[in-house]
mmJSON file of the N, C-alpha and C atoms, coordinates in Angstrom:
{"data_MODEL":{"atom_site":{
"group_PDB":["ATOM","ATOM","ATOM","ATOM","ATOM","ATOM","ATOM","ATOM","ATOM","ATOM","ATOM","ATOM","ATOM","ATOM","ATOM","ATOM","ATOM","ATOM","ATOM","ATOM","ATOM","ATOM","ATOM","ATOM","ATOM","ATOM","ATOM","ATOM","ATOM","ATOM","ATOM","ATOM","ATOM","ATOM","ATOM","ATOM","ATOM","ATOM","ATOM","ATOM","ATOM","ATOM","ATOM","ATOM","ATOM","ATOM","ATOM","ATOM","ATOM","ATOM","ATOM","ATOM","ATOM","ATOM","ATOM","ATOM","ATOM","ATOM","ATOM","ATOM","ATOM","ATOM","ATOM","ATOM","ATOM","ATOM","ATOM","ATOM","ATOM","ATOM","ATOM","ATOM","ATOM","ATOM","ATOM","ATOM","ATOM","ATOM","ATOM","ATOM","ATOM","ATOM","ATOM","ATOM","ATOM","ATOM","ATOM","ATOM","ATOM","ATOM","ATOM","ATOM","ATOM","ATOM","ATOM","ATOM","ATOM","ATOM","ATOM","ATOM","ATOM","ATOM","ATOM","ATOM","ATOM","ATOM","ATOM","ATOM","ATOM","ATOM","ATOM","ATOM","ATOM","ATOM","ATOM","ATOM","ATOM","ATOM","ATOM","ATOM","ATOM","ATOM","ATOM","ATOM","ATOM","ATOM","ATOM","ATOM","ATOM","ATOM","ATOM","ATOM","ATOM","ATOM","ATOM","ATOM","ATOM","ATOM","ATOM","ATOM","ATOM","ATOM","ATOM","ATOM","ATOM","ATOM","ATOM","ATOM","ATOM","ATOM","ATOM","ATOM","ATOM","ATOM","ATOM","ATOM","ATOM","ATOM","ATOM","ATOM","ATOM","ATOM","ATOM","ATOM","ATOM","ATOM","ATOM","ATOM","ATOM","ATOM","ATOM","ATOM","ATOM","ATOM","ATOM","ATOM","ATOM","ATOM","ATOM","ATOM","ATOM","ATOM","ATOM","ATOM","ATOM","ATOM","ATOM","ATOM","ATOM","ATOM","ATOM","ATOM"],
"id":[1,2,3,4,5,6,7,8,9,10,11,12,13,14,15,16,17,18,19,20,21,22,23,24,25,26,27,28,29,30,31,32,33,34,35,36,37,38,39,40,41,42,43,44,45,46,47,48,49,50,51,52,53,54,55,56,57,58,59,60,61,62,63,64,65,66,67,68,69,70,71,72,73,74,75,76,77,78,79,80,81,82,83,84,85,86,87,88,89,90,91,92,93,94,95,96,97,98,99,100,101,102,103,104,105,106,107,108,109,110,111,112,113,114,115,116,117,118,119,120,121,122,123,124,125,126,127,128,129,130,131,132,133,134,135,136,137,138,139,140,141,142,143,144,145,146,147,148,149,150,151,152,153,154,155,156,157,158,159,160,161,162,163,164,165,166,167,168,169,170,171,172,173,174,175,176,177,178,179,180,181,182,183,184,185,186,187,188,189,190,191,192],
"type_symbol":["N","C","C","N","C","C","N","C","C","N","C","C","N","C","C","N","C","C","N","C","C","N","C","C","N","C","C","N","C","C","N","C","C","N","C","C","N","C","C","N","C","C","N","C","C","N","C","C","N","C","C","N","C","C","N","C","C","N","C","C","N","C","C","N","C","C","N","C","C","N","C","C","N","C","C","N","C","C","N","C","C","N","C","C","N","C","C","N","C","C","N","C","C","N","C","C","N","C","C","N","C","C","N","C","C","N","C","C","N","C","C","N","C","C","N","C","C","N","C","C","N","C","C","N","C","C","N","C","C","N","C","C","N","C","C","N","C","C","N","C","C","N","C","C","N","C","C","N","C","C","N","C","C","N","C","C","N","C","C","N","C","C","N","C","C","N","C","C","N","C","C","N","C","C","N","C","C","N","C","C","N","C","C","N","C","C","N","C","C","N","C","C"],
"label_atom_id":["N","CA","C","N","CA","C","N","CA","C","N","CA","C","N","CA","C","N","CA","C","N","CA","C","N","CA","C","N","CA","C","N","CA","C","N","CA","C","N","CA","C","N","CA","C","N","CA","C","N","CA","C","N","CA","C","N","CA","C","N","CA","C","N","CA","C","N","CA","C","N","CA","C","N","CA","C","N","CA","C","N","CA","C","N","CA","C","N","CA","C","N","CA","C","N","CA","C","N","CA","C","N","CA","C","N","CA","C","N","CA","C","N","CA","C","N","CA","C","N","CA","C","N","CA","C","N","CA","C","N","CA","C","N","CA","C","N","CA","C","N","CA","C","N","CA","C","N","CA","C","N","CA","C","N","CA","C","N","CA","C","N","CA","C","N","CA","C","N","CA","C","N","CA","C","N","CA","C","N","CA","C","N","CA","C","N","CA","C","N","CA","C","N","CA","C","N","CA","C","N","CA","C","N","CA","C","N","CA","C","N","CA","C","N","CA","C","N","CA","C","N","CA","C"],
"label_alt_id":[null,null,null,null,null,null,null,null,null,null,null,null,null,null,null,null,null,null,null,null,null,null,null,null,null,null,null,null,null,null,null,null,null,null,null,null,null,null,null,null,null,null,null,null,null,null,null,null,null,null,null,null,null,null,null,null,null,null,null,null,null,null,null,null,null,null,null,null,null,null,null,null,null,null,null,null,null,null,null,null,null,null,null,null,null,null,null,null,null,null,null,null,null,null,null,null,null,null,null,null,null,null,null,null,null,null,null,null,null,null,null,null,null,null,null,null,null,null,null,null,null,null,null,null,null,null,null,null,null,null,null,null,null,null,null,null,null,null,null,null,null,null,null,null,null,null,null,null,null,null,null,null,null,null,null,null,null,null,null,null,null,null,null,null,null,null,null,null,null,null,null,null,null,null,null,null,null,null,null,null,null,null,null,null,null,null,null,null,null,null,null,null],
"label_comp_id":["MET","MET","MET","SER","SER","SER","PRO","PRO","PRO","VAL","VAL","VAL","TRP","TRP","TRP","GLY","GLY","GLY","HIS","HIS","HIS","VAL","VAL","VAL","THR","THR","THR","GLY","GLY","GLY","VAL","VAL","VAL","LEU","LEU","LEU","ILE","ILE","ILE","VAL","VAL","VAL","LEU","LEU","LEU","MET","MET","MET","MET","MET","MET","ALA","ALA","ALA","THR","THR","THR","PHE","PHE","PHE","ILE","ILE","ILE","GLY","GLY","GLY","ILE","ILE","ILE","TRP","TRP","TRP","ILE","ILE","ILE","TRP","TRP","TRP","ALA","ALA","ALA","TRP","TRP","TRP","LEU","LEU","LEU","PRO","PRO","PRO","HIS","HIS","HIS","HIS","HIS","HIS","ARG","ARG","ARG","ARG","ARG","ARG","THR","THR","THR","PHE","PHE","PHE","SER","SER","SER","TRP","TRP","TRP","LEU","LEU","LEU","ALA","ALA","ALA","ARG","ARG","ARG","LEU","LEU","LEU","PRO","PRO","PRO","MET","MET","MET","GLU","GLU","GLU","ASP","ASP","ASP","GLY","GLY","GLY","ARG","ARG","ARG","ALA","ALA","ALA","PRO","PRO","PRO","ALA","ALA","ALA","ASP","ASP","ASP","ASP","ASP","ASP","SER","SER","SER","ILE","ILE","ILE","PRO","PRO","PRO","PRO","PRO","PRO","THR","THR","THR","ASP","ASP","ASP","LYS","LYS","LYS","GLU","GLU","GLU","LEU","LEU","LEU","ARG","ARG","ARG","ARG","ARG","ARG"],
"label_asym_id":["A","A","A","A","A","A","A","A","A","A","A","A","A","A","A","A","A","A","A","A","A","A","A","A","A","A","A","A","A","A","A","A","A","A","A","A","A","A","A","A","A","A","A","A","A","A","A","A","A","A","A","A","A","A","A","A","A","A","A","A","A","A","A","A","A","A","A","A","A","A","A","A","A","A","A","A","A","A","A","A","A","A","A","A","A","A","A","A","A","A","A","A","A","A","A","A","A","A","A","A","A","A","A","A","A","A","A","A","A","A","A","A","A","A","A","A","A","A","A","A","A","A","A","A","A","A","A","A","A","A","A","A","A","A","A","A","A","A","A","A","A","A","A","A","A","A","A","A","A","A","A","A","A","A","A","A","A","A","A","A","A","A","A","A","A","A","A","A","A","A","A","A","A","A","A","A","A","A","A","A","A","A","A","A","A","A","A","A","A","A","A","A"],
"label_entity_id":["1","1","1","1","1","1","1","1","1","1","1","1","1","1","1","1","1","1","1","1","1","1","1","1","1","1","1","1","1","1","1","1","1","1","1","1","1","1","1","1","1","1","1","1","1","1","1","1","1","1","1","1","1","1","1","1","1","1","1","1","1","1","1","1","1","1","1","1","1","1","1","1","1","1","1","1","1","1","1","1","1","1","1","1","1","1","1","1","1","1","1","1","1","1","1","1","1","1","1","1","1","1","1","1","1","1","1","1","1","1","1","1","1","1","1","1","1","1","1","1","1","1","1","1","1","1","1","1","1","1","1","1","1","1","1","1","1","1","1","1","1","1","1","1","1","1","1","1","1","1","1","1","1","1","1","1","1","1","1","1","1","1","1","1","1","1","1","1","1","1","1","1","1","1","1","1","1","1","1","1","1","1","1","1","1","1","1","1","1","1","1","1"],
"label_seq_id":[1,1,1,2,2,2,3,3,3,4,4,4,5,5,5,6,6,6,7,7,7,8,8,8,9,9,9,10,10,10,11,11,11,12,12,12,13,13,13,14,14,14,15,15,15,16,16,16,17,17,17,18,18,18,19,19,19,20,20,20,21,21,21,22,22,22,23,23,23,24,24,24,25,25,25,26,26,26,27,27,27,28,28,28,29,29,29,30,30,30,31,31,31,32,32,32,33,33,33,34,34,34,35,35,35,36,36,36,37,37,37,38,38,38,39,39,39,40,40,40,41,41,41,42,42,42,43,43,43,44,44,44,45,45,45,46,46,46,47,47,47,48,48,48,49,49,49,50,50,50,51,51,51,52,52,52,53,53,53,54,54,54,55,55,55,56,56,56,57,57,57,58,58,58,59,59,59,60,60,60,61,61,61,62,62,62,63,63,63,64,64,64],
"pdbx_PDB_ins_code":[null,null,null,null,null,null,null,null,null,null,null,null,null,null,null,null,null,null,null,null,null,null,null,null,null,null,null,null,null,null,null,null,null,null,null,null,null,null,null,null,null,null,null,null,null,null,null,null,null,null,null,null,null,null,null,null,null,null,null,null,null,null,null,null,null,null,null,null,null,null,null,null,null,null,null,null,null,null,null,null,null,null,null,null,null,null,null,null,null,null,null,null,null,null,null,null,null,null,null,null,null,null,null,null,null,null,null,null,null,null,null,null,null,null,null,null,null,null,null,null,null,null,null,null,null,null,null,null,null,null,null,null,null,null,null,null,null,null,null,null,null,null,null,null,null,null,null,null,null,null,null,null,null,null,null,null,null,null,null,null,null,null,null,null,null,null,null,null,null,null,null,null,null,null,null,null,null,null,null,null,null,null,null,null,null,null,null,null,null,null,null,null],
"Cartn_x":[78.069,79.22,79.877,80.322,80.949,82.431,83.006,84.43,85.341,84.811,85.622,86.079,85.212,85.581,86.79,86.908,88.077,89.358,89.32,90.495,90.789,89.734,89.914,90.533,90.018,90.587,92.025,92.296,93.666,94.626,94.219,95.06,95.25,94.184,94.302,95.243,95.166,96.056,97.506,97.763,99.129,99.621,98.769,99.161,99.445,98.61,98.848,100.134,100.402,101.621,102.855,102.775,103.889,104.107,103.036,103.161,103.816,103.4,103.991,105.479,105.845,107.262,108.051,107.465,108.144,108.386,107.404,107.58,108.603,108.589,109.546,110.975,111.176,112.509,112.914,111.991,112.29,112.728,112.064,112.389,113.771,114.231,115.521,116.678,116.444,117.53,118.543,119.826,120.864,120.776,120.296,120.3,119.213,118.35,117.36,117.865,119.005,119.521,119.733,120.261,120.545,119.253,118.24,116.968,116.325,116.316,115.678,116.415,117.739,118.472,118.214,118.09,117.748,116.351,115.41,114.05,113.999,114.859,114.889,115.446,116.396,116.979,116.135,115.194,114.408,113.694,113.066,112.394,113.355,114.617,115.581,116.198,116.005,116.627,115.848,116.596,115.972,115.74,114.677,114.409,113.733,113.828,113.151,114.127,113.567,114.379,115.115,116.189,116.904,115.98,116.249,115.38,115.416,116.545,116.646,116.093,115.583,114.98,115.926,117.212,118.162,118.398,118.773,119.035,120.484,120.708,122.095,122.834,124.155,124.914,124.842,124.944,124.935,126.313,126.396,127.688,128.704,128.247,129.138,129.695,128.862,129.317,130.268,130.069,130.946,132.337,132.406,133.698,134.572,134.024,134.81,135.775],
"Cartn_y":[98.758,97.974,97.42,96.206,95.602,95.959,95.926,96.246,95.235,94.07,93.062,93.577,94.343,94.86,95.787,96.533,97.392,96.584,95.458,94.592,93.911,93.492,92.828,93.793,95.021,95.985,96.345,96.419,96.693,95.602,94.359,93.228,93.228,93.508,93.547,94.663,95.812,96.915,96.552,95.914,95.495,94.459,93.513,92.515,93.154,94.104,94.785,95.601,96.248,97.026,96.116,94.983,94.031,93.468,93.199,92.714,93.767,95.021,96.108,96.242,96.229,96.357,95.154,93.953,92.764,92.841,93.29,93.447,94.526,95.608,96.688,96.204,95.434,94.877,93.901,93.055,92.091,92.812,93.912,94.638,95.284,95.641,96.304,95.341,94.04,93.096,93.219,93.092,93.308,92.386,91.159,90.267,90.604,91.567,92.016,93.199,93.763,94.966,94.772,93.635,93.398,93.412,92.737,92.699,94.071,94.777,96.088,97.109,97.045,97.996,97.707,96.431,96.088,96.605,96.428,96.906,98.426,99.105,100.566,101.079,100.354,100.776,100.372,99.491,98.95,100.008,101.032,102.027,102.845,102.933,103.718,102.975,101.676,100.881,100.998,101.037,101.022,99.583,99.35,97.996,97.155,95.867,94.928,94.315,93.613,92.912,91.754,91.254,90.114,88.915,88.149,87.012,85.928,85.783,84.71,85.104,86.328,86.818,86.761,86.798,86.813,88.255,88.419,89.741,90.09,91.164,91.516,92.001,91.899,92.323,93.844,94.303,95.73,96.302,97.646,98.297,97.911,97.792,97.42,96.013,95.104,93.743,93.691,94.568,94.591,95.121,96.011,96.585,95.611,94.523,93.547,92.803],
"Cartn_z":[113.079,112.71,113.972,113.884,115.057,115.115,116.308,116.453,115.753,115.395,114.707,113.349,112.675,111.358,111.433,112.508,112.685,112.758,113.452,113.549,112.213,111.532,110.236,109.232,109.158,108.217,108.606,109.902,110.341,109.917,110.076,109.669,108.149,107.401,105.939,105.477,106.114,105.75,106.045,107.179,107.514,106.506,106.111,105.107,103.758,103.349,102.073,102.105,103.231,103.359,103.342,104.026,104.022,102.62,101.896,100.518,99.641,99.767,98.984,99.28,100.54,100.908,100.413,100.473,99.956,98.463,97.712,96.256,95.961,96.726,96.531,96.772,97.838,98.127,97.031,96.594,95.521,94.251,93.921,92.692,92.77,93.943,94.082,94.372,94.323,94.532,93.397,93.703,92.694,91.478,91.63,90.474,89.464,89.746,88.773,87.944,88.304,87.664,86.162,85.76,84.348,83.52,83.988,83.272,83.237,84.357,84.404,83.557,83.518,82.676,81.199,80.846,79.462,79.115,80.013,79.777,79.707,80.461,80.422,79.101,78.508,77.232,76.033,76.21,75.114,74.271,74.84,74.0,73.133,73.523,72.768,71.586,71.526,70.483,69.173,68.076,66.765,66.358,65.661,65.188,66.244,66.051,66.934,67.927,68.881,69.882,69.213,69.816,69.237,69.061,68.02,67.694,68.765,69.45,70.435,71.804,71.941,73.181,74.368,74.111,75.221,75.657,76.908,77.438,77.122,76.372,76.045,77.291,77.303,78.479,78.643,79.873,80.143,79.834,79.826,79.568,80.634,81.86,82.948,82.737,82.249,81.991,80.794,79.817,78.653,79.009,79.989,80.39,81.151,81.614,82.388,81.506],
"occupancy":[1.0,1.0,1.0,1.0,1.0,1.0,1.0,1.0,1.0,1.0,1.0,1.0,1.0,1.0,1.0,1.0,1.0,1.0,1.0,1.0,1.0,1.0,1.0,1.0,1.0,1.0,1.0,1.0,1.0,1.0,1.0,1.0,1.0,1.0,1.0,1.0,1.0,1.0,1.0,1.0,1.0,1.0,1.0,1.0,1.0,1.0,1.0,1.0,1.0,1.0,1.0,1.0,1.0,1.0,1.0,1.0,1.0,1.0,1.0,1.0,1.0,1.0,1.0,1.0,1.0,1.0,1.0,1.0,1.0,1.0,1.0,1.0,1.0,1.0,1.0,1.0,1.0,1.0,1.0,1.0,1.0,1.0,1.0,1.0,1.0,1.0,1.0,1.0,1.0,1.0,1.0,1.0,1.0,1.0,1.0,1.0,1.0,1.0,1.0,1.0,1.0,1.0,1.0,1.0,1.0,1.0,1.0,1.0,1.0,1.0,1.0,1.0,1.0,1.0,1.0,1.0,1.0,1.0,1.0,1.0,1.0,1.0,1.0,1.0,1.0,1.0,1.0,1.0,1.0,1.0,1.0,1.0,1.0,1.0,1.0,1.0,1.0,1.0,1.0,1.0,1.0,1.0,1.0,1.0,1.0,1.0,1.0,1.0,1.0,1.0,1.0,1.0,1.0,1.0,1.0,1.0,1.0,1.0,1.0,1.0,1.0,1.0,1.0,1.0,1.0,1.0,1.0,1.0,1.0,1.0,1.0,1.0,1.0,1.0,1.0,1.0,1.0,1.0,1.0,1.0,1.0,1.0,1.0,1.0,1.0,1.0,1.0,1.0,1.0,1.0,1.0,1.0],
"B_iso_or_equiv":[0.0,0.0,0.0,0.0,0.0,0.0,0.0,0.0,0.0,0.0,0.0,0.0,0.0,0.0,0.0,0.0,0.0,0.0,0.0,0.0,0.0,0.0,0.0,0.0,0.0,0.0,0.0,0.0,0.0,0.0,0.0,0.0,0.0,0.0,0.0,0.0,0.0,0.0,0.0,0.0,0.0,0.0,0.0,0.0,0.0,0.0,0.0,0.0,0.0,0.0,0.0,0.0,0.0,0.0,0.0,0.0,0.0,0.0,0.0,0.0,0.0,0.0,0.0,0.0,0.0,0.0,0.0,0.0,0.0,0.0,0.0,0.0,0.0,0.0,0.0,0.0,0.0,0.0,0.0,0.0,0.0,0.0,0.0,0.0,0.0,0.0,0.0,0.0,0.0,0.0,0.0,0.0,0.0,0.0,0.0,0.0,0.0,0.0,0.0,0.0,0.0,0.0,0.0,0.0,0.0,0.0,0.0,0.0,0.0,0.0,0.0,0.0,0.0,0.0,0.0,0.0,0.0,0.0,0.0,0.0,0.0,0.0,0.0,0.0,0.0,0.0,0.0,0.0,0.0,0.0,0.0,0.0,0.0,0.0,0.0,0.0,0.0,0.0,0.0,0.0,0.0,0.0,0.0,0.0,0.0,0.0,0.0,0.0,0.0,0.0,0.0,0.0,0.0,0.0,0.0,0.0,0.0,0.0,0.0,0.0,0.0,0.0,0.0,0.0,0.0,0.0,0.0,0.0,0.0,0.0,0.0,0.0,0.0,0.0,0.0,0.0,0.0,0.0,0.0,0.0,0.0,0.0,0.0,0.0,0.0,0.0,0.0,0.0,0.0,0.0,0.0,0.0],
"pdbx_formal_charge":[null,null,null,null,null,null,null,null,null,null,null,null,null,null,null,null,null,null,null,null,null,null,null,null,null,null,null,null,null,null,null,null,null,null,null,null,null,null,null,null,null,null,null,null,null,null,null,null,null,null,null,null,null,null,null,null,null,null,null,null,null,null,null,null,null,null,null,null,null,null,null,null,null,null,null,null,null,null,null,null,null,null,null,null,null,null,null,null,null,null,null,null,null,null,null,null,null,null,null,null,null,null,null,null,null,null,null,null,null,null,null,null,null,null,null,null,null,null,null,null,null,null,null,null,null,null,null,null,null,null,null,null,null,null,null,null,null,null,null,null,null,null,null,null,null,null,null,null,null,null,null,null,null,null,null,null,null,null,null,null,null,null,null,null,null,null,null,null,null,null,null,null,null,null,null,null,null,null,null,null,null,null,null,null,null,null,null,null,null,null,null,null],
"auth_seq_id":[1,1,1,2,2,2,3,3,3,4,4,4,5,5,5,6,6,6,7,7,7,8,8,8,9,9,9,10,10,10,11,11,11,12,12,12,13,13,13,14,14,14,15,15,15,16,16,16,17,17,17,18,18,18,19,19,19,20,20,20,21,21,21,22,22,22,23,23,23,24,24,24,25,25,25,26,26,26,27,27,27,28,28,28,29,29,29,30,30,30,31,31,31,32,32,32,33,33,33,34,34,34,35,35,35,36,36,36,37,37,37,38,38,38,39,39,39,40,40,40,41,41,41,42,42,42,43,43,43,44,44,44,45,45,45,46,46,46,47,47,47,48,48,48,49,49,49,50,50,50,51,51,51,52,52,52,53,53,53,54,54,54,55,55,55,56,56,56,57,57,57,58,58,58,59,59,59,60,60,60,61,61,61,62,62,62,63,63,63,64,64,64],
"auth_comp_id":["MET","MET","MET","SER","SER","SER","PRO","PRO","PRO","VAL","VAL","VAL","TRP","TRP","TRP","GLY","GLY","GLY","HIS","HIS","HIS","VAL","VAL","VAL","THR","THR","THR","GLY","GLY","GLY","VAL","VAL","VAL","LEU","LEU","LEU","ILE","ILE","ILE","VAL","VAL","VAL","LEU","LEU","LEU","MET","MET","MET","MET","MET","MET","ALA","ALA","ALA","THR","THR","THR","PHE","PHE","PHE","ILE","ILE","ILE","GLY","GLY","GLY","ILE","ILE","ILE","TRP","TRP","TRP","ILE","ILE","ILE","TRP","TRP","TRP","ALA","ALA","ALA","TRP","TRP","TRP","LEU","LEU","LEU","PRO","PRO","PRO","HIS","HIS","HIS","HIS","HIS","HIS","ARG","ARG","ARG","ARG","ARG","ARG","THR","THR","THR","PHE","PHE","PHE","SER","SER","SER","TRP","TRP","TRP","LEU","LEU","LEU","ALA","ALA","ALA","ARG","ARG","ARG","LEU","LEU","LEU","PRO","PRO","PRO","MET","MET","MET","GLU","GLU","GLU","ASP","ASP","ASP","GLY","GLY","GLY","ARG","ARG","ARG","ALA","ALA","ALA","PRO","PRO","PRO","ALA","ALA","ALA","ASP","ASP","ASP","ASP","ASP","ASP","SER","SER","SER","ILE","ILE","ILE","PRO","PRO","PRO","PRO","PRO","PRO","THR","THR","THR","ASP","ASP","ASP","LYS","LYS","LYS","GLU","GLU","GLU","LEU","LEU","LEU","ARG","ARG","ARG","ARG","ARG","ARG"],
"auth_asym_id":["A","A","A","A","A","A","A","A","A","A","A","A","A","A","A","A","A","A","A","A","A","A","A","A","A","A","A","A","A","A","A","A","A","A","A","A","A","A","A","A","A","A","A","A","A","A","A","A","A","A","A","A","A","A","A","A","A","A","A","A","A","A","A","A","A","A","A","A","A","A","A","A","A","A","A","A","A","A","A","A","A","A","A","A","A","A","A","A","A","A","A","A","A","A","A","A","A","A","A","A","A","A","A","A","A","A","A","A","A","A","A","A","A","A","A","A","A","A","A","A","A","A","A","A","A","A","A","A","A","A","A","A","A","A","A","A","A","A","A","A","A","A","A","A","A","A","A","A","A","A","A","A","A","A","A","A","A","A","A","A","A","A","A","A","A","A","A","A","A","A","A","A","A","A","A","A","A","A","A","A","A","A","A","A","A","A","A","A","A","A","A","A"],
"auth_atom_id":["N","CA","C","N","CA","C","N","CA","C","N","CA","C","N","CA","C","N","CA","C","N","CA","C","N","CA","C","N","CA","C","N","CA","C","N","CA","C","N","CA","C","N","CA","C","N","CA","C","N","CA","C","N","CA","C","N","CA","C","N","CA","C","N","CA","C","N","CA","C","N","CA","C","N","CA","C","N","CA","C","N","CA","C","N","CA","C","N","CA","C","N","CA","C","N","CA","C","N","CA","C","N","CA","C","N","CA","C","N","CA","C","N","CA","C","N","CA","C","N","CA","C","N","CA","C","N","CA","C","N","CA","C","N","CA","C","N","CA","C","N","CA","C","N","CA","C","N","CA","C","N","CA","C","N","CA","C","N","CA","C","N","CA","C","N","CA","C","N","CA","C","N","CA","C","N","CA","C","N","CA","C","N","CA","C","N","CA","C","N","CA","C","N","CA","C","N","CA","C","N","CA","C","N","CA","C","N","CA","C","N","CA","C","N","CA","C","N","CA","C","N","CA","C"],
"pdbx_PDB_model_num":[1,1,1,1,1,1,1,1,1,1,1,1,1,1,1,1,1,1,1,1,1,1,1,1,1,1,1,1,1,1,1,1,1,1,1,1,1,1,1,1,1,1,1,1,1,1,1,1,1,1,1,1,1,1,1,1,1,1,1,1,1,1,1,1,1,1,1,1,1,1,1,1,1,1,1,1,1,1,1,1,1,1,1,1,1,1,1,1,1,1,1,1,1,1,1,1,1,1,1,1,1,1,1,1,1,1,1,1,1,1,1,1,1,1,1,1,1,1,1,1,1,1,1,1,1,1,1,1,1,1,1,1,1,1,1,1,1,1,1,1,1,1,1,1,1,1,1,1,1,1,1,1,1,1,1,1,1,1,1,1,1,1,1,1,1,1,1,1,1,1,1,1,1,1,1,1,1,1,1,1,1,1,1,1,1,1,1,1,1,1,1,1]
}}}
């Protein structure tokens, strides 16, 4: 095996790690909280989702 493959795999691992960290940061951005909290409550709801497919407000938003 040539030493070039070691550099190529190193670069690929760094790119994959940067992609993972970027997706992780994107998922934890505050403006995704409303959607994720709705998705987390979805299994606990009885019946079907709303017909208009809108995301209902969170408890925090209702208290405002």
